[in-house]
C-alpha positions as CSV (number, residue, x, y, z in Angstrom):
1,M,-67.8,43.5,29.0
2,P,-66.8,41.5,25.9
3,F,-63.8,39.9,27.5
4,A,-65.3,39.0,30.9
5,N,-65.7,35.3,30.1
6,V,-62.6,34.6,28.1
7,I,-60.3,31.9,29.3
8,K,-56.9,33.1,28.2
9,D,-54.8,30.3,29.5
10,Q,-56.7,27.0,28.9
11,G,-54.5,25.2,31.5
12,A,-54.8,27.7,34.3
13,V,-56.9,27.6,37.4
14,Y,-60.1,29.7,37.3
15,F,-62.9,30.8,39.6
16,V,-66.1,30.5,37.6
17,T,-69.8,31.2,38.3
18,F,-72.7,29.7,36.4
19,T,-76.1,31.5,36.9
20,V,-79.5,30.1,36.1
21,H,-81.4,32.2,33.6
22,Q,-83.5,34.9,35.2
23,L,-82.1,33.7,38.6
24,A,-84.8,31.0,38.7
25,D,-84.4,28.9,41.9
26,V,-84.0,25.6,40.2
27,F,-81.5,24.1,42.7
28,T,-84.0,24.0,45.6
29,K,-84.8,20.5,44.5
30,Q,-82.1,17.8,45.2
31,L,-83.0,16.0,41.9
32,Y,-81.7,18.9,39.8
33,V,-78.6,19.3,42.1
34,D,-77.8,15.6,41.6
35,V,-77.9,16.1,37.8
36,L,-75.4,19.0,38.1
37,I,-73.1,17.0,40.5
38,D,-73.3,13.8,38.4
39,N,-72.2,15.8,35.3
40,L,-69.4,17.5,37.2
41,N,-68.1,14.1,38.2
42,Y,-68.5,12.9,34.6
43,C,-66.4,15.8,33.4
44,I,-63.8,15.0,36.0
45,N,-63.6,11.3,35.0
46,H,-63.9,11.7,31.2
47,K,-63.0,15.3,30.2
48,G,-60.0,16.1,32.4
49,L,-61.8,18.6,34.6
50,Q,-60.3,19.3,38.0
51,V,-62.5,20.8,40.7
52,F,-60.8,22.3,43.7
53,C,-63.7,24.0,45.5
54,W,-67.5,24.3,44.8
55,V,-70.9,25.3,46.0
56,V,-74.4,25.0,44.5
57,M,-76.8,27.7,45.6
58,S,-80.5,27.9,44.6
59,N,-79.9,29.7,41.3
60,H,-76.2,29.7,40.7
61,C,-73.0,27.8,41.4
62,H,-69.4,28.7,42.0
63,M,-66.3,26.6,41.4
64,I,-62.6,26.8,41.2
65,V,-61.5,24.6,38.3
66,R,-58.8,23.7,35.8
67,S,-58.8,21.2,32.9
68,E,-56.2,19.0,31.4
69,N,-57.9,19.7,28.1
70,N,-59.4,22.9,26.8
71,L,-61.3,24.5,29.8
72,S,-63.6,26.6,27.6
73,D,-64.7,23.4,25.7
74,V,-65.3,21.5,29.0
75,I,-67.4,24.4,30.4
76,R,-69.4,24.7,27.2
77,D,-70.1,20.9,27.2
78,F,-71.0,21.0,30.9
79,K,-73.4,23.9,30.6
80,K,-75.0,22.4,27.5
81,Y,-75.5,19.0,28.9
82,T,-76.8,20.2,32.3
83,A,-79.2,22.6,30.6
84,K,-80.8,19.9,28.5
85,T,-80.8,17.3,31.2
86,I,-82.2,19.5,34.0
87,Y,-84.8,21.0,31.6
88,K,-86.0,17.5,30.7
89,A,-86.0,16.5,34.4
90,I,-88.3,19.4,35.1
91,E,-90.6,18.4,32.2
92,K,-90.9,14.8,33.5
93,N,-91.2,15.7,37.2
94,N,-94.9,15.3,38.0
95,R,-94.2,16.5,41.5
96,E,-92.7,19.8,40.4
97,S,-95.3,22.4,41.5
98,R,-93.5,25.1,39.5
99,K,-93.2,23.1,36.3
100,E,-95.1,25.4,33.9
101,W,-93.4,28.5,35.3
102,L,-89.9,27.0,35.2
103,L,-90.3,25.7,31.7
104,N,-91.5,29.1,30.5
105,V,-88.7,31.0,32.3
106,L,-86.0,28.5,31.1
107,S,-86.9,28.7,27.4
108,Y,-87.1,31.3,24.7
109,E,-88.6,30.9,21.3
110,G,-88.8,27.1,21.6
111,R,-85.2,26.7,22.7
112,I,-83.8,25.9,26.2
113,W,-82.2,28.9,27.9
114,F,-81.2,27.4,31.2
115,W,-77.9,29.2,32.0
116,E,-77.2,32.9,31.6
117,E,-74.5,33.6,29.0
118,G,-70.9,33.3,30.2
119,Y,-69.3,32.2,33.4
120,H,-67.4,35.2,34.7
121,G,-64.0,33.5,34.9
122,E,-61.3,34.9,37.0
123,E,-57.8,33.4,36.7
124,I,-56.3,32.3,40.0
125,F,-52.6,33.4,40.0
126,T,-51.6,33.0,43.7
127,R,-52.3,30.7,46.7
128,S,-53.7,33.8,48.5
129,F,-56.2,34.5,45.8
130,F,-57.2,30.9,45.7
131,E,-57.9,30.9,49.4
132,T,-59.9,34.2,49.1
133,K,-62.1,32.7,46.4
134,C,-62.5,29.4,48.2
135,N,-63.6,31.2,51.3
136,Y,-66.0,33.3,49.2
137,I,-67.4,30.1,47.7
138,H,-67.8,28.3,51.1
139,Q,-69.3,31.4,52.8
140,N,-72.1,31.8,50.2
141,P,-74.7,29.8,52.2
142,V,-73.7,31.6,55.4
143,R,-74.1,35.0,53.7
144,A,-77.5,33.8,52.4
145,G,-78.6,32.8,55.9
146,I,-79.1,29.1,55.0
147,V,-76.5,27.9,57.6
148,E,-74.6,29.4,60.4
149,K,-71.3,27.6,59.6
150,E,-70.1,26.9,56.1
151,E,-69.2,23.2,56.9
152,E,-72.9,22.6,57.6
153,Y,-74.0,23.2,54.0
154,L,-74.3,19.9,52.1
155,R,-74.1,21.3,48.6
156,S,-70.5,22.4,48.7
157,S,-66.9,21.2,49.3
158,A,-66.7,22.8,52.7
159,G,-67.4,19.6,54.6
160,E,-64.4,17.9,53.0
161,F,-62.2,21.0,53.7
162,Y,-63.1,20.6,57.4
163,G,-62.7,16.8,57.4
164,I,-66.4,16.3,58.3
165,R,-67.7,14.5,55.1
166,K,-66.5,13.5,51.7
167,S,-67.5,16.0,48.9
168,K,-70.1,14.8,46.4
169,V,-67.8,16.2,43.7
170,Q,-64.4,14.6,43.4
171,L,-61.9,17.2,44.5
172,S,-58.4,17.8,43.3
173,D,-55.6,19.2,45.4
174,Y,-54.5,22.7,44.6
């Protein structure tokens, strides 16, 4: 699918998915989730990214996003920075029992290969489609059997949607 990851309208709202290479369960450790969340907030505050809904699962994340700038550039920068930073965090983490395996899985010929290529962007055209995708995002941990109710999962925006807790990622209104 050569056009599956093309952002046609750089100012539009998109549902995107970022998948860790070889589906490695990197985000089972809060340290690595924090790097991802910190970088999302950096992109919000400095690169014009808007995040409407998000979830981080063990080996992928979903978001609904838009950018005041070129969305493709923001996504590229986000993926590049998180790849390098999380890879280095794994290298330095003496408590990481899977260190050797993760470093091997997340590299190829001496280069970091943290994320799978692309981000499977789907443009959000209607409020109904937005709600469908947001529900899909928030139901991910329920479908995975991690929680019974989507608002219980701490690594998503569901808690803020239900008024239970503030999201760790600064959300924009749709």
